The first five atom37 places (N, CA, C, CB, O) and aatype in JSON, in Angstrom:
{
  "aatype": [12, 11, 13, 14, 11, 0, 1, 14, 8, 9, 10, 15, 1, 5, 0, 6, 0, 11, 10, 1, 6, 5, 19, 17, 1, 10, 1, 1, 0, 6, 4, 13, 9, 1, 3, 7, 8, 11, 4, 1, 9, 4, 16, 16, 1, 1, 0, 18, 3, 19, 8, 8, 10, 10, 0, 1, 15, 10, 7, 7, 7, 9, 6, 10, 8, 2, 10, 10, 15, 9, 4, 1, 5, 4, 8, 9, 18, 19, 16, 2, 8, 19, 18, 11, 10, 1, 17, 0, 15, 6, 1, 2, 1, 0, 7, 16, 10, 1, 19, 6, 1, 19, 0],
  "atom_mask": [
    [1, 1, 1, 1, 1],
    [1, 1, 1, 1, 1],
    [1, 1, 1, 1, 1],
    [1, 1, 1, 1, 1],
    [1, 1, 1, 1, 1],
    [1, 1, 1, 1, 1],
    [1, 1, 1, 1, 1],
    [1, 1, 1, 1, 1],
    [1, 1, 1, 1, 1],
    [1, 1, 1, 1, 1],
    [1, 1, 1, 1, 1],
    [1, 1, 1, 1, 1],
    [1, 1, 1, 1, 1],
    [1, 1, 1, 1, 1],
    [1, 1, 1, 1, 1],
    [1, 1, 1, 1, 1],
    [1, 1, 1, 1, 1],
    [1, 1, 1, 1, 1],
    [1, 1, 1, 1, 1],
    [1, 1, 1, 1, 1],
    [1, 1, 1, 1, 1],
    [1, 1, 1, 1, 1],
    [1, 1, 1, 1, 1],
    [1, 1, 1, 1, 1],
    [1, 1, 1, 1, 1],
    [1, 1, 1, 1, 1],
    [1, 1, 1, 1, 1],
    [1, 1, 1, 1, 1],
    [1, 1, 1, 1, 1],
    [1, 1, 1, 1, 1],
    [1, 1, 1, 1, 1],
    [1, 1, 1, 1, 1],
    [1, 1, 1, 1, 1],
    [1, 1, 1, 1, 1],
    [1, 1, 1, 1, 1],
    [1, 1, 1, 0, 1],
    [1, 1, 1, 1, 1],
    [1, 1, 1, 1, 1],
    [1, 1, 1, 1, 1],
    [1, 1, 1, 1, 1],
    [1, 1, 1, 1, 1],
    [1, 1, 1, 1, 1],
    [1, 1, 1, 1, 1],
    [1, 1, 1, 1, 1],
    [1, 1, 1, 1, 1],
    [1, 1, 1, 1, 1],
    [1, 1, 1, 1, 1],
    [1, 1, 1, 1, 1],
    [1, 1, 1, 1, 1],
    [1, 1, 1, 1, 1],
    [1, 1, 1, 1, 1],
    [1, 1, 1, 1, 1],
    [1, 1, 1, 1, 1],
    [1, 1, 1, 1, 1],
    [1, 1, 1, 1, 1],
    [1, 1, 1, 1, 1],
    [1, 1, 1, 1, 1],
    [1, 1, 1, 1, 1],
    [1, 1, 1, 0, 1],
    [1, 1, 1, 0, 1],
    [1, 1, 1, 0, 1],
    [1, 1, 1, 1, 1],
    [1, 1, 1, 1, 1],
    [1, 1, 1, 1, 1],
    [1, 1, 1, 1, 1],
    [1, 1, 1, 1, 1],
    [1, 1, 1, 1, 1],
    [1, 1, 1, 1, 1],
    [1, 1, 1, 1, 1],
    [1, 1, 1, 1, 1],
    [1, 1, 1, 1, 1],
    [1, 1, 1, 1, 1],
    [1, 1, 1, 1, 1],
    [1, 1, 1, 1, 1],
    [1, 1, 1, 1, 1],
    [1, 1, 1, 1, 1],
    [1, 1, 1, 1, 1],
    [1, 1, 1, 1, 1],
    [1, 1, 1, 1, 1],
    [1, 1, 1, 1, 1],
    [1, 1, 1, 1, 1],
    [1, 1, 1, 1, 1],
    [1, 1, 1, 1, 1],
    [1, 1, 1, 1, 1],
    [1, 1, 1, 1, 1],
    [1, 1, 1, 1, 1],
    [1, 1, 1, 1, 1],
    [1, 1, 1, 1, 1],
    [1, 1, 1, 1, 1],
    [1, 1, 1, 1, 1],
    [1, 1, 1, 1, 1],
    [1, 1, 1, 1, 1],
    [1, 1, 1, 1, 1],
    [1, 1, 1, 1, 1],
    [1, 1, 1, 0, 1],
    [1, 1, 1, 1, 1],
    [1, 1, 1, 1, 1],
    [1, 1, 1, 1, 1],
    [1, 1, 1, 1, 1],
    [1, 1, 1, 1, 1],
    [1, 1, 1, 1, 1],
    [1, 1, 1, 1, 1],
    [1, 1, 1, 1, 1]
  ],
  "atom_positions": [
    [[50.08, -22.01, 8.11], [49.48, -22.28, 7.36], [49.15, -20.66, 6.45], [48.46, -23.15, 8.05], [48.51, -19.92, 7.2]],
    [[49.35, -20.18, 5.46], [48.87, -19.05, 5.06], [47.66, -19.19, 4.26], [49.83, -18.39, 4.43], [47.48, -20.15, 3.51]],
    [[46.8, -18.19, 4.42], [45.43, -18.09, 3.58], [45.47, -17.06, 2.51], [44.19, -17.71, 4.51], [46.15, -16.08, 2.83]],
    [[45.01, -17.03, 1.48], [44.88, -15.94, 0.73], [43.89, -15.07, 1.03], [44.78, -16.24, -0.42], [42.79, -15.41, 1.46]],
    [[44.38, -13.56, 0.72], [43.41, -12.67, 0.86], [42.25, -12.51, 0.31], [43.79, -11.85, 0.72], [42.23, -12.58, -0.92]],
    [[41.1, -12.27, 0.94], [39.77, -12.16, 0.05], [40.01, -10.92, -1.14], [38.33, -11.71, 1.16], [40.77, -9.99, -0.88]],
    [[39.52, -10.97, -2.06], [39.88, -10.12, -3.19], [38.26, -9.43, -3.82], [40.82, -11.21, -4.43], [37.57, -10.02, -4.65]],
    [[37.98, -8.35, -3.31], [36.58, -7.69, -3.58], [36.41, -8.26, -5.03], [36.52, -5.83, -3.48], [37.28, -8.43, -5.88]],
    [[34.76, -8.59, -5.09], [34.38, -9.1, -6.36], [34.33, -7.68, -7.61], [32.77, -9.91, -6.07], [33.47, -6.8, -7.6]],
    [[35.37, -7.77, -8.5], [35.31, -6.56, -9.5], [34.78, -7.05, -11.0], [36.92, -5.87, -9.64], [35.25, -7.93, -11.73]],
    [[33.58, -6.13, -11.21], [33.24, -6.37, -12.39], [33.67, -6.07, -13.69], [32.42, -6.12, -12.35], [33.67, -4.84, -13.69]],
    [[33.95, -6.35, -14.55], [34.36, -5.76, -15.95], [33.45, -4.64, -16.39], [34.33, -6.89, -17.09], [32.31, -4.6, -15.93]],
    [[33.81, -3.87, -17.12], [33.14, -2.48, -17.97], [32.01, -3.09, -18.54], [34.14, -1.72, -19.31], [30.97, -2.49, -18.25]],
    [[31.85, -4.18, -19.31], [30.91, -4.71, -19.88], [29.82, -5.28, -18.94], [31.45, -5.59, -20.69], [28.63, -4.97, -18.93]],
    [[30.49, -6.25, -18.08], [29.42, -6.95, -16.86], [28.86, -5.69, -15.96], [30.37, -8.2, -15.64], [27.84, -5.89, -15.3]],
    [[29.38, -4.65, -15.93], [29.08, -3.57, -15.25], [28.12, -2.77, -16.19], [30.33, -2.85, -14.81], [27.17, -2.3, -15.56]],
    [[28.13, -2.51, -17.45], [27.37, -2.15, -18.36], [26.07, -2.79, -18.08], [27.92, -2.41, -19.58], [25.1, -2.19, -17.6]],
    [[26.1, -4.31, -18.46], [25.13, -5.22, -18.46], [23.8, -5.06, -17.66], [25.72, -6.27, -18.1], [22.62, -4.94, -17.98]],
    [[24.82, -5.12, -16.0], [23.9, -5.1, -14.95], [23.18, -3.57, -14.61], [24.7, -5.65, -13.72], [22.21, -3.45, -13.86]],
    [[23.69, -2.71, -15.15], [22.9, -1.12, -15.44], [21.73, -1.29, -16.5], [24.1, 0.15, -16.21], [20.85, -0.48, -16.8]],
    [[21.97, -2.62, -16.99], [20.81, -2.2, -18.28], [19.84, -3.18, -17.93], [21.33, -2.4, -20.09], [18.73, -3.18, -18.47]],
    [[20.29, -4.36, -16.74], [19.05, -5.0, -16.46], [18.36, -4.56, -15.16], [19.26, -6.43, -16.43], [17.19, -4.78, -14.87]],
    [[19.26, -3.9, -14.44], [18.04, -2.92, -13.46], [17.57, -1.89, -13.97], [18.47, -2.29, -12.17], [16.6, -1.5, -13.32]],
    [[17.96, -0.91, -15.29], [16.95, -0.13, -15.92], [15.86, -0.91, -16.49], [17.51, 0.66, -16.93], [14.71, -0.58, -16.21]],
    [[16.07, -1.87, -17.22], [14.92, -2.96, -17.85], [13.88, -2.91, -16.61], [15.59, -4.82, -18.18], [12.83, -2.34, -16.88]],
    [[13.98, -3.35, -15.47], [13.33, -3.91, -14.25], [12.68, -2.6, -14.13], [14.27, -4.52, -12.91], [11.53, -2.42, -14.55]],
    [[13.38, -1.64, -13.56], [12.69, -0.29, -12.95], [12.01, 0.01, -13.92], [13.52, 0.95, -12.49], [10.83, -0.05, -13.6]],
    [[12.17, 0.39, -15.26], [11.28, 0.63, -16.6], [9.61, -0.18, -16.21], [12.25, -0.31, -18.21], [8.59, 0.38, -15.82]],
    [[9.81, -1.35, -16.44], [9.2, -2.14, -16.42], [7.86, -1.85, -14.96], [10.25, -3.26, -16.47], [6.64, -1.77, -15.12]],
    [[8.65, -1.74, -13.63], [8.03, -1.64, -12.67], [7.34, -0.03, -12.51], [8.94, -2.13, -11.66], [6.5, 0.32, -11.68]],
    [[8.0, 0.81, -13.61], [7.18, 2.25, -13.86], [5.75, 1.8, -14.41], [8.02, 3.38, -15.11], [4.63, 2.04, -13.97]],
    [[6.16, 1.04, -15.58], [4.89, 0.89, -16.71], [3.62, 0.19, -15.61], [5.41, -0.46, -18.37], [2.54, 0.78, -15.53]],
    [[3.85, -0.98, -14.88], [2.96, -1.63, -13.96], [2.19, -0.33, -13.03], [3.93, -2.78, -12.96], [0.99, -0.06, -13.05]],
    [[3.1, 0.24, -12.37], [2.6, 1.03, -11.37], [1.76, 2.17, -11.98], [3.73, 1.54, -10.53], [0.87, 2.56, -11.22]],
    [[1.83, 2.82, -13.24], [0.94, 3.69, -13.99], [0.06, 2.93, -14.95], [1.72, 4.71, -14.73], [-0.54, 3.47, -15.88]],
    [[0.02, 1.43, -14.6], [-0.88, 1.08, -15.42], [-1.0, 0.92, -17.12], [0.0, 0.0, 0.0], [-1.93, 0.43, -17.77]],
    [[0.5, 1.63, -17.68], [0.35, 1.21, -18.97], [0.12, 2.46, -19.73], [-0.73, 0.2, -19.12], [0.48, 2.64, -20.9]],
    [[-0.52, 3.33, -18.97], [-1.0, 4.84, -19.38], [-0.41, 5.8, -19.11], [-2.06, 5.23, -18.98], [0.02, 6.04, -17.98]],
    [[-0.27, 6.65, -20.27], [0.2, 8.02, -20.22], [-0.07, 9.06, -18.86], [-0.44, 8.6, -21.42], [-1.29, 9.1, -18.7]],
    [[0.5, 9.77, -18.01], [0.52, 10.03, -17.03], [0.02, 11.35, -17.46], [1.61, 9.76, -16.34], [-0.75, 11.92, -16.68]],
    [[0.26, 11.8, -18.33], [0.05, 13.3, -18.53], [-1.25, 13.28, -19.56], [1.52, 14.14, -19.21], [-2.07, 14.16, -19.3]],
    [[-1.53, 12.54, -20.55], [-2.79, 12.68, -21.66], [-3.72, 11.63, -20.95], [-2.39, 12.2, -23.52], [-4.93, 11.77, -21.1]],
    [[-3.29, 10.69, -20.25], [-3.9, 9.49, -19.92], [-5.15, 9.0, -20.69], [-4.21, 9.59, -18.62], [-6.26, 8.79, -20.21]],
    [[-4.69, 8.85, -22.18], [-5.57, 8.45, -22.77], [-4.85, 7.42, -23.71], [-6.33, 9.52, -23.29], [-5.43, 6.44, -24.18]],
    [[-3.38, 7.75, -23.98], [-2.84, 6.86, -24.75], [-1.91, 5.83, -24.05], [-2.2, 7.55, -25.73], [-1.73, 5.94, -22.83]],
    [[-1.27, 4.77, -24.8], [-0.52, 3.87, -24.39], [0.71, 4.28, -24.12], [-0.52, 2.95, -25.13], [1.31, 4.85, -25.04]],
    [[1.45, 4.1, -22.68], [2.81, 4.69, -22.42], [3.57, 3.67, -23.11], [3.25, 4.9, -20.82], [3.23, 2.49, -23.08]],
    [[4.86, 4.22, -23.91], [5.82, 3.65, -24.68], [7.08, 4.02, -24.0], [5.74, 4.09, -26.11], [8.1, 3.37, -24.24]],
    [[7.11, 5.01, -23.17], [8.61, 5.94, -22.64], [8.3, 5.78, -21.37], [8.89, 7.76, -23.06], [7.23, 5.44, -20.85]],
    [[9.57, 6.12, -20.81], [9.58, 6.72, -19.42], [10.32, 8.06, -19.26], [10.21, 5.74, -18.47], [11.37, 8.27, -19.86]],
    [[9.83, 8.85, -18.54], [10.47, 9.91, -18.5], [11.61, 10.28, -17.26], [9.45, 10.75, -18.58], [11.54, 9.52, -16.29]],
    [[12.32, 11.03, -17.2], [13.07, 11.29, -15.92], [12.76, 12.65, -15.41], [14.6, 11.16, -16.11], [13.03, 13.7, -16.0]],
    [[12.07, 12.51, -14.04], [11.19, 13.83, -13.89], [12.38, 14.9, -13.52], [9.85, 13.72, -12.54], [12.31, 16.11, -13.74]],
    [[13.43, 14.25, -12.95], [14.78, 14.95, -12.85], [15.78, 14.2, -13.58], [15.25, 15.13, -11.41], [16.04, 13.0, -13.47]],
    [[16.4, 15.18, -14.43], [17.13, 14.74, -15.29], [18.67, 13.79, -14.88], [17.3, 15.96, -15.99], [19.36, 14.17, -13.94]],
    [[19.0, 12.75, -15.57], [20.28, 11.77, -14.89], [21.28, 12.94, -14.66], [21.06, 10.35, -16.08], [21.91, 13.07, -13.61]],
    [[21.38, 13.79, -15.74], [22.44, 14.57, -15.63], [22.64, 15.7, -15.06], [22.75, 14.74, -16.47], [23.58, 16.5, -15.05]],
    [[21.32, 15.62, -14.42], [21.4, 16.68, -12.88], [21.08, 16.19, -12.05], [20.67, 17.87, -12.63], [20.52, 16.82, -11.17]],
    [[21.3, 14.77, -11.93], [21.6, 13.97, -10.3], [19.99, 13.09, -10.22], [0.0, 0.0, 0.0], [19.62, 12.49, -9.21]],
    [[19.33, 13.17, -11.28], [18.22, 12.28, -11.02], [18.48, 10.82, -11.13], [0.0, 0.0, 0.0], [19.07, 10.53, -12.17]],
    [[18.27, 10.06, -10.54], [18.36, 8.38, -10.56], [17.36, 7.85, -11.42], [0.0, 0.0, 0.0], [16.62, 8.41, -12.23]],
    [[17.52, 6.24, -10.96], [16.38, 5.42, -11.87], [15.3, 5.03, -10.29], [17.28, 3.55, -12.98], [14.8, 3.91, -10.22]],
    [[15.13, 5.71, -9.53], [14.48, 5.57, -8.56], [13.16, 5.43, -9.03], [14.71, 6.49, -7.69], [13.12, 5.95, -10.15]],
    [[11.96, 4.93, -8.69], [10.69, 4.83, -9.37], [10.08, 6.29, -8.81], [9.75, 3.32, -8.95], [9.46, 6.83, -9.72]],
    [[10.07, 6.84, -7.94], [9.9, 8.33, -7.49], [10.19, 9.43, -8.73], [11.01, 8.64, -6.2], [9.55, 10.47, -8.89]],
    [[11.32, 8.96, -9.58], [11.71, 9.78, -10.62], [11.47, 9.64, -11.69], [12.65, 9.93, -10.72], [12.01, 10.41, -12.48]],
    [[10.63, 8.69, -12.15], [9.99, 7.98, -13.47], [8.78, 8.07, -13.49], [10.19, 6.6, -13.67], [8.03, 7.95, -12.53]],
    [[8.41, 8.37, -14.97], [7.02, 8.81, -15.05], [6.89, 7.86, -16.51], [6.71, 10.75, -15.1], [7.75, 7.86, -17.39]],
    [[5.61, 7.07, -16.55], [5.17, 6.24, -17.67], [4.6, 7.56, -18.69], [3.87, 4.93, -17.14], [3.77, 8.34, -18.23]],
    [[5.09, 7.72, -19.96], [4.27, 8.62, -20.73], [4.42, 8.0, -22.15], [4.75, 10.22, -20.6], [5.21, 7.13, -22.53]],
    [[3.56, 8.6, -22.78], [3.4, 8.41, -24.42], [4.2, 9.35, -25.35], [1.88, 8.65, -24.85], [4.53, 10.49, -25.03]],
    [[4.45, 8.82, -26.39], [5.77, 9.27, -27.01], [5.46, 10.82, -27.64], [6.28, 8.09, -28.31], [6.28, 11.72, -27.81]],
    [[3.97, 10.83, -27.92], [3.63, 12.24, -28.3], [4.12, 13.32, -27.02], [1.88, 12.3, -28.59], [4.87, 14.27, -27.2]],
    [[3.57, 12.99, -25.84], [3.62, 14.06, -24.4], [5.16, 14.0, -24.28], [2.69, 13.41, -22.68], [5.66, 14.97, -23.71]],
    [[5.98, 13.05, -24.7], [7.27, 12.89, -23.98], [8.03, 13.88, -25.19], [7.89, 11.03, -23.74], [9.12, 14.33, -24.83]],
    [[7.65, 14.18, -26.33], [8.08, 15.12, -27.33], [7.53, 16.68, -26.69], [7.36, 14.66, -28.92], [8.32, 17.53, -26.27]],
    [[6.44, 16.81, -26.72], [6.08, 18.05, -25.96], [7.14, 18.43, -24.38], [4.31, 17.75, -25.53], [7.45, 19.57, -24.05]],
    [[7.48, 17.34, -23.71], [8.14, 17.76, -22.51], [9.34, 18.06, -22.9], [8.17, 16.84, -21.44], [9.85, 19.18, -22.77]],
    [[10.02, 16.84, -23.52], [11.33, 17.43, -24.25], [11.44, 18.64, -24.69], [11.65, 16.82, -25.33], [12.4, 19.32, -24.33]],
    [[10.49, 19.14, -25.53], [10.95, 20.59, -25.9], [10.25, 21.56, -25.53], [11.08, 20.83, -27.16], [10.07, 22.63, -26.12]],
    [[9.81, 21.17, -24.47], [9.31, 22.33, -23.44], [8.03, 22.79, -23.36], [9.93, 23.48, -23.64], [7.61, 23.55, -22.49]],
    [[7.41, 22.32, -24.26], [6.29, 22.63, -24.43], [4.95, 22.41, -23.8], [6.29, 22.38, -25.24], [3.86, 22.92, -24.08]],
    [[5.39, 21.28, -22.59], [4.62, 20.99, -21.52], [5.68, 20.85, -20.12], [3.75, 19.62, -21.91], [6.71, 20.18, -20.06]],
    [[5.22, 21.49, -19.29], [5.92, 21.97, -18.13], [5.5, 20.95, -16.84], [5.49, 23.61, -17.86], [4.35, 21.24, -16.51]],
    [[5.92, 20.08, -16.18], [5.6, 19.38, -15.45], [5.52, 20.26, -13.86], [6.5, 18.23, -15.7], [6.55, 20.89, -13.6]],
    [[4.82, 20.31, -13.21], [4.8, 21.12, -11.79], [4.52, 19.75, -10.86], [3.38, 22.54, -11.63], [4.2, 18.65, -11.32]],
    [[4.75, 20.14, -9.25], [3.82, 19.35, -8.54], [3.13, 20.26, -7.86], [4.35, 18.34, -7.7], [3.49, 21.43, -7.72]],
    [[1.9, 19.64, -7.32], [0.94, 20.59, -6.73], [1.37, 20.76, -5.09], [-0.69, 19.98, -6.94], [1.15, 21.64, -4.26]],
    [[2.22, 19.27, -5.06], [2.33, 19.63, -3.08], [3.72, 19.11, -3.03], [1.03, 18.52, -1.67], [3.89, 17.98, -3.48]],
    [[4.77, 19.79, -2.53], [6.06, 19.31, -2.8], [6.2, 18.37, -1.61], [7.19, 20.47, -2.92], [7.03, 17.46, -1.69]],
    [[5.34, 18.51, -0.34], [5.34, 17.22, 0.43], [5.23, 15.43, -0.05], [4.24, 17.49, 1.21], [5.81, 14.37, 0.22]],
    [[4.14, 15.9, -0.9], [3.43, 14.52, -0.97], [3.5, 14.48, -2.98], [1.38, 14.6, 0.0], [2.5, 14.83, -3.6]],
    [[4.48, 14.12, -3.55], [4.71, 14.35, -5.01], [3.72, 13.07, -5.48], [6.53, 14.27, -5.53], [2.97, 13.22, -6.44]],
    [[3.77, 12.0, -4.85], [3.31, 10.83, -5.35], [1.76, 11.34, -6.04], [3.26, 9.62, -4.07], [0.86, 11.52, -5.22]],
    [[1.53, 11.52, -7.13], [-0.16, 11.59, -7.58], [-0.62, 13.13, -7.52], [0.0, 0.0, 0.0], [-1.8, 13.42, -7.71]],
    [[0.28, 14.04, -7.28], [0.38, 15.32, -7.44], [0.58, 16.37, -8.94], [1.34, 15.4, -6.64], [0.58, 17.59, -9.1]],
    [[0.71, 15.48, -9.64], [1.48, 15.84, -11.08], [0.64, 16.77, -11.53], [1.69, 14.64, -12.24], [-0.53, 16.38, -11.52]],
    [[0.8, 17.92, -11.96], [0.39, 19.11, -12.65], [0.93, 19.69, -13.93], [0.52, 19.99, -11.83], [1.82, 20.54, -13.94]],
    [[0.38, 19.23, -14.98], [1.04, 19.79, -16.39], [0.72, 21.34, -16.94], [0.48, 18.8, -17.59], [-0.43, 21.77, -17.0]],
    [[1.61, 21.92, -17.22], [1.01, 23.27, -17.8], [1.61, 23.48, -19.32], [1.47, 24.66, -16.77], [2.75, 23.12, -19.61]],
    [[0.84, 24.0, -20.13], [1.34, 24.16, -21.37], [2.0, 25.31, -21.2], [0.43, 24.17, -22.45], [1.86, 26.13, -20.29]],
    [[3.02, 25.33, -22.5], [4.04, 26.94, -22.21], [3.89, 27.41, -23.25], [5.76, 27.01, -21.89], [3.81, 28.64, -23.26]],
    [[3.79, 26.68, -24.56], [3.6, 27.23, -25.54], [1.99, 27.26, -26.39], [4.61, 26.71, -26.14], [1.87, 27.87, -27.45]]
  ]
}
């Protein structure tokens, strides 16, 4: 008796995109919970955006250590390079965020 060969489960492009979206939504929610739904830069406003510290186009992923809860105004400033994000310590990046105003 011959058994059929097991085929790996292959997702369609739509199913793969849906899975990526679900993972992103979960990671985004985890980031908001970790930061207490507050902007990590100004610490006064409610965070509605999540910023990638290392851009995805430069190899940054959606790992929690690469995400930052941020309000819309601060997100605009960071994106337009008005604020520059630095780390006080390269070894311990958690909680050592330093913000420098460029312009």
